[in-house]
N, C-alpha and C positions, 0 to 999 in steps of 0.2 A: 114636694120632696122628690117627685119623679125626675124632673130635670136635673136636680142635684145628683141623683143616683147615676144618671147617664154620664154626667161630667166626671164623676169620680171613677168610672170604669176606665177612663183613658189612662191616668197614671197607674192604676192597678194593672191594666193590660201591658203597659210598657215595662213595668217591673217584672211581670211574669215572663214576658218574652226575653228580656235581658237575662233573667235567671236561667232560662232554658238554654240560651245561646252560650252563656258563660260556662255552663256545666257540660257542654258538648266535648270540649277539649281544653280544659284548664291546664295551666303550666304544671300545677301539682294538685292532684285530686284531693288529698287530705287537707291541704291548706285551703283549697276552695271550699270544702265542706265546713271547715271551722270558721272561715270568714263570712260565709253566707248564712250560717246557722241562725244569727239574730233575725234575718229576714224570714226564714222559714218558721221561726217561733212567733214573731210579731204579726205576720200577715194573717194567720188563722184567727188570732186573738181579735184583730181589728174587724174581721168578717163576722165573728160570732157576737161581738159587742156592738155592732153597728146599729141595731134597732134599740137596744136598751140604753146605750150611752154613745150616740154618734158624736164624733169629734168635729171641729170646725174644718171647713174646706182648706183653710190655710195650713192647718196641721197635717191633714191627709197628704197634701201636695209636698210638704216638707219631708214627711216620713218617706214618701216615694223617692224623693231626691236623695235622701240619706241612704235608702236601700240601693240605689244605683251606684253610689260611691262605694258601698261595701261589696257589691257584686263585681264592680270593676277591679277592686283590690283582690278579690278572690280569684278572678279569671287569670290575672297576670302575676299575682303576689304583689304586695305593696311596693316592694323594692324594684319592680320591673314594669310598672305601669308607664306606657309611653308618654302620657301627658306629664308625668312627674319628671321624666328625663328632660322634656322640653323646658320646664321651669328650672330644673337644675342647671341646664346650659345657659339659660337666659340670665339667671342671677349669679352664676358662677359658684354654685353650692358644691359641697363635697359629697353629697348623698342625694338620693331620690327623695323628695319631700312629700310624696303623695300620702304617706301614712299620717302626716300631720294634718292633711285635709280631712282624713277619716276621723281623727280625734277632735278636730275642730267641729265637725258635724256631730260628733258624740256629745258635745256640749250644746251646740246651736239648736238642735231639734228636741232632744229630751227635756231641755229646760222649759220649753213652751208646752210640752206635754204635761209636765209636772204642774206648771202654772195653771193650765186649763183644768186639771183634776182638782187642784186645791181651791180654785175660785168657783168653779161650777158646782163642786160638791159642798161648797160653803164650809170647808174645813178652816179657812181663814177668811177674814173680811177685808183686810187692808192690802192694797196693791204692793206696798213696800215689804210687808211681811211675806206675801206670796212670792215676791221676787227673791227675797233672801232664802226662803225655804226651798224654792225651786232650784236655786244655785247650789244649795247644800245637797239636794238629791242628785244633781248632776255630778258633783264632785265625789259623792259616795259611790255612785255607779262607776265613775271613771276609775276610782281606786279599786273597786271590786273587779273590774275588767283586767286591771293590771295583775291582780292576784290570780285570775284565771290564766293569764299568759304565763305566770310563774309556775302554776301547777302543770300546765301543758308542757312547759320546758323540762320540768322534773320528770314527767312521765315519758316524754318522747326523746329526751336528750337532744342530740344534734338534729333529729328529725323535726324539731320545732323551730328551726332557724327561719324558715320561710314564713311561718305564722307570726313570729315575733317581729321580724323586719327591723331589727335594731341597726343593721348595717354597720356594726362596730362602734356605735355611739354609746358611750358609757352612761350618759344621762338621758337615755331614751325614755325610761319610765317617767321621770320627773317632767320632761318636756311634753310627753303625751298628755299628762294631767294638766299641764299649763295651757296647752292648746284647747283642751276641753273647757277650761275656765274662760279663756278668751272667747270661744264660741258661745258659751252660755251668756256671758256678759253682754256681748254685742247683740245677741238675739233679744235680750231684755231691753236694752237701750234703743234698739232700732225698730222692734216689731210689737212692743207691748200695746201701743195705741191701736194699731191695726188688728192685733189679736183681740183686744177688747171689743172692737166693732164687729168682728166676725162671731164672737161669742154672743153678742147682743142680737145679731141677725139670726143665729141658730136658735136662740131662746124665743125670738119672735115667731119663727116658723113653727116651733113646737107648740106655741100657744094658739095657733090658728085652729078653727073648728075642724077643717078638713084633715089636719094632721092628727088631731086627737081621734077623729073617727077612723082614720087609717090604722092607728095603733090598736 
């Protein structure tokens, strides 16, 4: 497990550095805080649960990638991320699409997290049911996040525009949830077998005598 711990320090360190750099001079301080709040909440949870319920390497790396997407959106606000403008110009879009990447990741990564908990915790036994329930979790989370955006908008009024990032698009809420659905579906279709192998490898390491002795 020692080598695994060293490798996991790399994405963790990258996320911490990116978080610090993004917070130095963000476009809007309140928007930055609201956008990176999930990173600040999830990171300590992952640290404190590492020994009791370590996740697969695959999931840790994807969570780090998701965190970087959120941090980038927080630093510039989603409507002003430079990479989004490049895609907008390339495809001839009417708005910066970076926020859709954020919602795509909101489905892509959490669906595998839910799948891992369901299968490793033996809450379900069938892969198809695990996939279905994982996607349900993602959509419930996506809907709840949209409710949070609504509550923030009610509380801050015009001050929430940067956080919402609708850019005048009337169907922004629905499209956000749709992109989360796309992300979750593609993750299940493309990574389920790899995910199964990583979970099997993690279980194998946990069963080794040296791992039990270290625990």
